[in-house]
C-alpha positions in Angstrom: 103.5 111.5 82.8 104.2 108.8 85.4 107.1 109.2 87.9 110.0 106.8 87.8 108.6 105.0 90.8 105.2 104.6 89.2 106.7 103.3 86.0 108.8 100.7 88.0 105.6 99.7 89.8 103.9 99.2 86.5 106.8 97.0 85.3 106.6 95.0 88.5 102.9 94.4 88.0 103.5 93.3 84.4 106.2 90.9 85.5 109.0 92.7 83.7 111.4 93.0 86.6 113.2 90.3 88.5 111.2 88.7 91.3 107.8 89.8 89.9 107.0 86.2 89.0 107.6 85.1 92.6 104.4 86.8 93.9 102.6 85.0 96.7 105.4 82.4 97.1 107.0 81.9 100.5 110.7 81.0 100.5 112.9 80.3 103.4 115.1 83.1 104.7 118.7 82.4 103.4 120.3 80.4 106.2 123.7 82.2 105.9 122.2 85.7 106.0 122.0 87.2 109.5 118.9 89.0 110.6 119.4 92.7 110.1 118.7 95.2 112.8 115.3 96.9 112.9 115.0 99.9 115.1 112.6 102.7 114.2 110.0 105.1 115.5 106.4 104.7 114.4 104.0 107.5 113.3 102.9 108.1 116.9 106.5 108.6 118.1 106.8 105.1 119.8 110.2 103.4 119.3 110.2 99.8 118.0 113.1 97.4 118.1 113.0 93.9 116.7 115.2 92.6 119.5 112.7 93.8 122.1 109.9 91.8 120.4 111.6 88.4 121.1 109.0 86.0 122.4 106.5 87.3 119.8 106.2 86.4 116.2 106.8 89.4 113.9 105.6 90.2 110.4 107.6 92.9 108.7 106.0 94.3 105.5 108.0 96.6 103.2 105.6 98.9 101.2 105.1 102.3 99.6 102.0 104.3 98.7 102.9 104.4 95.0 102.8 100.6 94.9 99.4 99.4 93.9 99.9 95.8 95.2 101.1 97.2 98.5 98.0 99.2 98.9 95.8 96.2 97.9 97.2 94.0 100.7 97.0 96.7 103.4 93.4 95.9 104.4 94.3 92.2 104.9 97.4 93.2 107.0 95.2 95.4 109.1 92.7 92.6 109.7 95.6 90.2 110.5 97.0 92.7 113.0 93.5 93.0 114.7 92.9 89.2 114.7 96.3 88.2 116.0 96.7 90.9 118.6 99.6 90.3 121.0 100.6 87.0 119.4 101.9 88.6 116.2 103.5 92.1 115.8 102.6 93.5 112.4 105.1 96.2 111.3 104.6 98.0 108.0 107.9 99.7 106.9 107.1 102.5 104.5 110.0 102.9 102.1 111.5 106.2 101.0 108.5 108.5 101.1 108.0 111.8 102.8 106.4 111.6 106.2 103.5 113.9 105.3 102.5 111.6 102.4 102.7 108.5 104.7 100.6 110.2 107.4 97.9 111.2 104.8 97.7 107.7 103.4 97.4 106.1 106.8 94.8 108.6 107.9 92.7 108.3 104.7 92.8 104.5 104.6 92.0 104.2 108.3 95.0 102.0 109.1 95.8 101.5 112.8 98.6 98.9 112.4 102.1 99.9 113.2 103.7 102.0 110.4 107.5 102.6 110.6 108.6 105.3 108.2 111.9 104.6 106.4 112.3 107.9 104.5 116.0 107.3 103.5 115.6 103.6 102.9 118.2 102.7 105.5 116.1 99.8 107.0 115.0 98.6 103.6 118.6 98.6 102.2 119.9 96.7 105.3 117.3 94.0 104.8 118.1 93.8 101.1 114.6 94.5 99.9 114.3 95.4 96.2 110.7 94.4 95.3 107.5 95.8 96.9 105.7 94.6 98.7 108.0 92.1 100.4 107.2 90.6 103.8 109.6 88.9 106.2 108.2 86.6 108.9 110.2 86.2 112.1 109.5 83.5 114.6 109.1 84.1 118.4 112.7 83.2 118.9 113.9 86.0 116.7 114.8 83.8 113.7 113.7 84.9 110.2 111.7 82.1 108.7 110.0 83.2 105.5 110.4 86.0 102.9 107.4 86.6 100.6 107.5 88.8 97.5 104.3 90.3 96.2 100.9 91.0 97.6 99.3 88.3 99.8 95.8 87.8 101.3 97.0 87.7 104.9 93.7 86.3 106.0 93.8 83.4 103.6 94.9 79.8 104.3 98.4 79.9 102.8 99.4 83.0 104.8 97.8 81.7 108.0 99.8 78.4 107.6 103.1 80.4 107.3 102.2 82.4 110.5 101.3 79.2 112.4 104.9 78.1 112.0 106.2 81.1 113.8 105.1 80.3 117.4 104.4 83.1 119.8 
């Protein structure tokens, strides 16, 4: 029997939940909404703070291991992180999962991009994220520019055009 999360993921894939039809669509960050804080420690114990990344474009991806579309886009995020190097910080915020599960997934999938565990969902809630995966693109001046719901080929032309608008 599927867990509640797995059932919700299935509904998202089927388009039965709000926002599911917005997959692969970039929309502007709501102008009246302030940029939430993002301070966390990655799986290697290194602290990350969004404010300290000013001068660099940032991609923040909210995901979970139970989310099939999230796992599908991880290889493209990994490739993007490798291609963009210092120009673009790629941060993958894992939502509400036990740390051992996250570590196992990262190890088994060979990911080397920055994974920030959010076991209690504090970061995710502050950012108002309800659909997974969701990605927020922040420009080099620290301004949020785009929010994208759904899995994206981060090496494809639409995604690369969004990233070019970020500077950095």
